[in-house]
N, C-alpha and C positions, 0 to 999 in steps of 0.2 A: 700632737695633740689626741689622734688618733693612739696612738701606742700607751698615752694615758687613759683611753677610754673615754673618750671626751669624740661626740659627734661633730666632724669636720668635713666639711665639703667645699670645693669648689666649682662655682656654676657663673655663667656670662651674665654679666649684668644686666645686657639687654632683655636675656632671657628669662629674667625673674619674675614675668608674670607669669610662665609655664610653671611656676613650682608654689608650693604650698608653703611660703615661707615662715608660718607661725612653729615650724619645725625647728627653727635654728632661737637661741636666744641673742645672740650677737650677729650682726652683718658687717662687715669687714669691705670697706671700697678703697680699692688701689686705684690712686692718681686720676680719679673719674670727675668727668665735667660734663657738663651738657647746659641746656637751658634752663635756667634759674628757676621757672614756674614748674618745670618736668621736676627737677631737683626737690623743690620744695612742695610738692604733693608726694611724691615719693616717699620723703622722710615722714610727713604727716601720716602717710596711710601705716609705715612700719613702726612710727612710734604708738598710733594708736591700737596695736597689737603688742606692744609692751619690747620690742627689740630693744638693744641697745645698738647705736650708731657708730661705728667706727671709721675715720678716714686715713688711709694710709699713704704716705707720701714718702717715694724714696729720691725723687730727684727735685729740683727748683719748680714749683708748679707752674711758673712764668714762662718756663721753658717747655710747656708741653705743646706739641702741636696745634692744639686747638685755644689754646690762650687768646689768641687773636681774636676768638670767635667769641667767647663764653668766658665769666668770672673764676680764672682756675681757686680763688679760694673759697666759693659757695658752697662746696659740699661740706668744706673744713671751719665755715661756721655754722652750718646745720647740724655738724656731728656731735655727739655727745662726748668725744675724743677726738683727738688725732696722734697717732703714732709718727714718728719719723726718725731716719737712720743715722743722723749725724745731729751733733750740738748745732750748727749752723744752721741747719734746715728747723731748729726748735726756735732760732731768735727769728723767724722769718714767718712762723704758722704759730697764732696764739693757742694756747690749750693743748700744750703737744707735751709728749711723751717720749724720749728716745729709747727706742729699742733697736739696736744695732743690728745691720746685719748677721746670720749666722748660718753654720752651715750643717745640715742634717747627715750623719755621719754612718747611717744607715745606705745611704747616697752615694757619699763621697767618702765613701771607705778608700784607704791608700792601699795602693796595689804596686811591688815592684815592675820596674820598666827595663824593657830588652831592646832599645832602638839606639841607634845613632845619636851622639850630641846633637842636640834641637835647640836652636832659638825659637821663638814664637811672638805671634799678636794673636788674641782672641777677643774679638768684640764686634759691635753694630757700624752703621753707617754715622753715627752722631761722632766717631771717632775720626772721620776724615781727614781734619785738620790736625788733632793730636798724634796723628801716626806720621805724619810728615816729618816730626824730630826726628825719628830713625830712620826716614828712608836712605839717605846716602851712608849711615854707619852700616845698615846691613848690607850693601852693596861692597863696602869695603871688607865686610867682615865674610862674604863669600867668596872675595875674590884672595882674602889672606889664609883660608881655611879650609883646607877640603876635606875634611873631616866632619864639618859642621851642615846640619842640611836647616834650612828654614820653612816654617810650619805658620799659616795662618790660618784662622778659623773663624767661621760668620761672616764676614763681609770683606770683600777683596777690592781695596783701592784701586785705580787702573794704574795710577803711578807706581805699583809693585808688580805689574806685571810684566815686564823682560826681567825678572828674577827668575832664578830656577827655585821655583817655590811649591810647597806640599799646601794645596788649598783643602780646607774641609769643610764644608757646607754647615748653615744650621740646623741642628738636631732638636729632636724632641728635647726638656730639661731633664728627664730621665736618662738621656745617654749623654747630655752635654761633659759630665767628667770625664768621658772618653776620649772628648777633644783636647782637655787639658791635660790627661796623662800622657798625652804625644809629646810636649812639650819639656825642656829641661831648665831652660833660663825663659821667664815668661817676663817680656818687656811690657810695661805699663806706662806709656807715654801721656801726660796730660797738661795742657795749656793754661796758663793761669790768666783765666777770664773768669767773669761772672757767674756762668752756667754751671763750669766744673766746679766752682766754689763749694757748692751743695751736695756733690757727689760723693758718694761712701768708696772705701778701699776694697770692695767686695772681689776685685778681681784679683788683688796682691793673694785674700782669704784662699779663693779657689785653687791658687795657684799653690798656696803652701800646703794645703790638705793632701796634693798632690804628690810632693816633693819636689816641686819646682821652685825655683830661686827667682824671687820676684825682684826684678829690676826695674825702680817706679822714677819719674819726676821726685824732686824733692818740694813736693808740697803739701801742703797742709792735709787733704784727705787721707796720703799713705804713710804721712808722719803716725798717724793714728794707730797705724797696724806695724808701720815695719821700723825696726832697729836699727839703726846703721850697721853693717857688717856683722849683725848678730841673726837676725832672719831673713835679710834682703839687703840690696845697695840701694841708696836713694843718690840720683845723679840731678846735678845742677847743668849739664848741658854737656858734658864728654861721655856720651854713648859708647862712642869707640873703646875708651879707656874700661868702663865697667864691663863692657859685654867679653872684652878681649881679656881682662884678669880673671873672669869668672871660666872661661873656656879653658886657659892654659893653667889655673890652678884648679886642680881637681879636690884636692883637701880643703879648701876654702869653701868649693860650690858643697862638698859633702856636710859639713859643717852648716851652712847656712840652712841648707835640707833639711837636715835633722832637725834642727834648731825651729825651723819655720812650720814643721807639722808637729813639733810640741807645744808651739807658741798656740795655733788655731785650734786644736784640741783643748787646750785650759783654758780659753779665754772667750772663743766664739762658737761651741759646741751648743745648738739648738738644744739639746736635751737637760743642759744647766739653764740658758735663758728661757726656755717654756712657763718657767714659774712667773716669772715677769709679765709674760704676755697675759697668762691668765689673771692674774692682780690685776692687770692695768684694764681689760677689759669687765672684770668682774668689780671695779670700782668707778668705773665711766660714770656711771647712775648718781 
């Protein structure tokens, strides 16, 4: 939006009192919740100033850490419009528009890699149980192939600590693409549970942008962005076979890598989708 000449800023919602909010026409709250009386008062003040209120959700609101304490859909009901990243979330949140996760390619520009063949995982603590799917396959891959290294970024579960792993701690978002660039085969295991049903396939998008081959659970989340053996692999349980196939078949790996970069540039470039964002915000009232 800034590149299109629109004033766009990111501010901590709890610090809004320190800002002159009249400088913005639209205020977007991401997964924000708190005491209902506080939210209602805040929204009434903003509406009095003519601001459009947008609530954005990228995960199941009922899965938020504060959902047991506050009504997770209070802001969703108060907003002029809700924006969500998946069709599944649209079914759960009324008055919602689907704006899928996209990438800013001024930040996610592809750069050729020069490192040993690498299998990797990247994510937060919410993947503690998901990643157990690949715990044993990673051990076997490391035993079988001397030329393959393993990278884990962001969160490092204890059950992987006895592996020979390069761990990359969390970085600022502007530096996060550097972590993804460390990986050639990006594992995206996801359990089939109620929380994961509402997630998006953004991890696969990030990987494809950097030439990684995403190897993902055969799950609705990833079926929306990964076409089997075209821009990645979908796994129904045999992770060893999928990983070994890509380790041993360099031609297939290159084909999926090339196709993935083309797909994500064509389908999830924020420069293309930003028009839909602006249209949604403009029409919210």
